[in-house]
C-alpha positions as a printed Julia matrix, in Angstrom:
188×3 Matrix{Float64}:
   0.0     0.0     0.0
   1.28    3.45   -0.95
   2.08    5.64    2.04
   2.28    9.38    1.32
   4.16   10.1     4.57
   7.08    8.13    3.14
   7.77   10.66    0.37
   9.37   13.36    2.58
  11.37   10.65    4.36
  12.59    9.35    1.01
  13.5    12.87   -0.09
  15.55   13.28    3.08
  17.22    9.89    2.58
  18.26   10.96   -0.93
  19.21   14.56   -0.09
  21.15   14.11    3.16
  24.15   12.17    1.78
  24.38   14.61   -1.13
  24.35   17.58    1.24
  26.98   16.06    3.53
  29.33   15.32    0.63
  28.9    18.8    -0.83
  29.43   20.47    2.56
  32.61   18.45    3.11
  33.74   19.77   -0.3
  33.18   23.31    1.11
  30.38   24.22   -1.27
  28.32   27.27   -0.27
  25.48   26.35    2.1
  22.79   28.0    -0.02
  23.91   26.09   -3.12
  24.05   22.83   -1.15
  20.5    23.42    0.09
  19.22   23.95   -3.47
  21.06   20.9    -4.78
  19.84   18.73   -1.9
  16.25   19.85   -2.51
  16.61   18.95   -6.18
  18.2    15.55   -5.43
  15.42   14.79   -2.92
  12.78   15.7    -5.5
  14.41   13.48   -8.15
  14.52   10.57   -5.7
  10.83   10.98   -4.94
   9.98   11.35   -8.64
  11.75    8.13   -9.58
  10.18    6.31   -6.63
   6.67    7.43   -7.62
   7.21    6.57  -11.29
   8.59    3.08  -10.66
   6.83    2.2    -7.4
   3.8     0.52   -8.92
   5.75   -1.71  -11.28
   3.36   -4.47  -12.22
   5.16   -7.74  -12.94
   4.05   -9.57  -16.08
   2.02  -12.65  -15.21
   2.83  -15.84  -17.16
  -0.87  -16.28  -18.01
  -1.13  -12.79  -19.56
  -1.66  -13.18  -23.29
  -2.17   -9.54  -24.3
   0.12   -7.96  -26.85
   3.04   -6.04  -25.4
   2.67   -3.51  -28.2
  -0.79   -2.61  -26.9
   1.11   -0.8   -24.13
   3.08    1.37  -26.58
   1.67    4.67  -27.85
   3.71    6.66  -30.37
   0.8     8.82  -31.58
   0.61   12.2   -29.82
  -2.72   12.92  -28.07
  -4.08    9.39  -28.56
  -4.05    8.58  -24.84
  -5.22   12.05  -23.79
  -8.19   11.99  -26.15
  -9.01    8.41  -25.18
  -8.97    9.16  -21.46
 -11.1    12.29  -21.88
 -13.58   10.43  -24.1
 -13.83    7.15  -22.19
 -13.3     8.1   -18.53
 -13.69   11.83  -17.91
 -13.45   11.37  -14.13
 -10.01    9.85  -14.55
  -8.72   12.94  -16.36
  -7.58   14.73  -13.21
  -5.98   11.59  -11.85
  -4.11   10.32  -14.89
  -3.44   13.39  -17.01
  -2.96   16.09  -14.39
  -0.7    13.84  -12.33
   1.67   13.63  -15.29
   1.76   17.42  -15.45
   1.91   18.09  -11.69
   4.73   15.67  -10.91
   7.08   17.6   -13.23
   6.2    21.12  -12.04
   8.85   20.97   -9.26
  11.48   20.1   -11.87
  10.75   23.31  -13.77
  10.66   25.32  -10.55
  13.8    23.9    -8.9
  16.07   23.61  -11.94
  16.57   27.38  -12.48
  17.57   27.71   -8.82
  20.58   25.46   -9.41
  22.43   28.03  -11.48
  22.28   30.67  -14.18
  22.87   28.17  -16.98
  19.49   26.55  -16.15
  17.53   29.79  -16.19
  16.46   29.65  -19.81
  13.07   28.29  -20.79
  14.6    26.12  -23.52
  17.01   24.53  -21.02
  14.16   23.68  -18.64
  12.13   22.18  -21.49
  15.17   20.19  -22.68
  15.88   18.8   -19.2
  12.17   17.97  -18.76
  12.21   16.18  -22.11
  15.4    14.29  -21.21
  14.15   13.15  -17.81
  10.71   12.19  -19.07
  12.08   10.51  -22.19
  14.56    8.58  -20.06
  11.8     7.36  -17.78
   9.7     6.26  -20.75
  12.65    4.45  -22.34
  13.3     2.55  -19.1
   9.6     1.64  -19.02
   9.83    0.46  -22.63
  12.85   -1.66  -21.78
  10.99   -3.16  -18.82
   8.01   -3.84  -21.06
  10.1    -5.47  -23.8
  12.0    -7.65  -21.33
   8.67   -8.53  -19.75
   9.78   -7.47  -16.29
   6.81   -5.15  -15.85
   3.53   -4.03  -17.38
   4.44   -0.34  -17.59
   3.57    1.53  -20.77
   5.58    3.62  -23.19
   3.47    6.64  -24.07
   4.51    9.76  -25.98
   1.61   11.59  -24.29
   3.3    11.1   -20.92
   6.38   12.85  -22.28
   4.29   15.73  -23.63
   2.42   16.13  -20.33
   5.64   15.88  -18.28
   7.39   18.55  -20.37
   4.29   20.73  -20.04
   4.56   20.38  -16.26
   8.26   21.31  -16.29
   7.49   24.37  -18.42
   4.67   25.4   -16.08
   7.06   25.06  -13.14
   9.53   27.31  -14.96
   6.81   29.93  -15.5
   5.94   29.75  -11.78
   9.63   30.29  -10.96
   9.77   33.29  -13.33
   6.66   34.77  -11.74
   8.0    34.19   -8.22
  11.35   35.82   -9.02
   9.6    38.79  -10.64
   7.41   39.24   -7.55
  10.41   38.92   -5.24
  12.26   41.57   -7.25
   9.22   43.86   -7.15
   8.84   43.51   -3.38
  12.58   44.08   -2.9
  12.4    47.3    -4.92
   9.37   48.55   -2.99
  11.0    47.85    0.35
  14.08   49.92   -0.53
  13.92   53.37    1.01
  15.17   56.18   -1.25
  18.27   57.88    0.18
  16.79   61.35   -0.17
  13.84   60.28    2.01
  16.15   59.29    4.89
  16.39   62.0     7.56
  13.37   63.99    6.42
């Protein structure tokens, strides 16, 4: 049974060794905190993606290729048409689980602060996950699917996370400017 309380524990298990190693290497504390947060998120993401790996049963006679979708929007349209109540569960989860990637990545450094870089990393991570799932499907070690729609939804989530980061940094800059007191106003 899936236990949600385990996710923060897992993030800490992933992030703590990374943080200790980076601190021993005398990395700046703020940078270490951002990296550890990112490593914890990636650990949780991979756990959630591969947690419910369904082993292939010997009596299962369905085609493995029925679990492969290379046609964009086929799964999305099918889910919306056939099970509208499942839309928020299946489709939005694929978007939401990649929003932190788009939000956290630009905090790691200036080279990650371009929209195209965030989209490329989101595509790489999502594509990598789907390729592992395809390999597991082809070797019959699991019943996961390979779906191009998952990649599209994941990259959309990473891009939305990036836009949230841009909005948050713009608001932070605006509040910082408003809180500055003009020098000519001091002493009057």
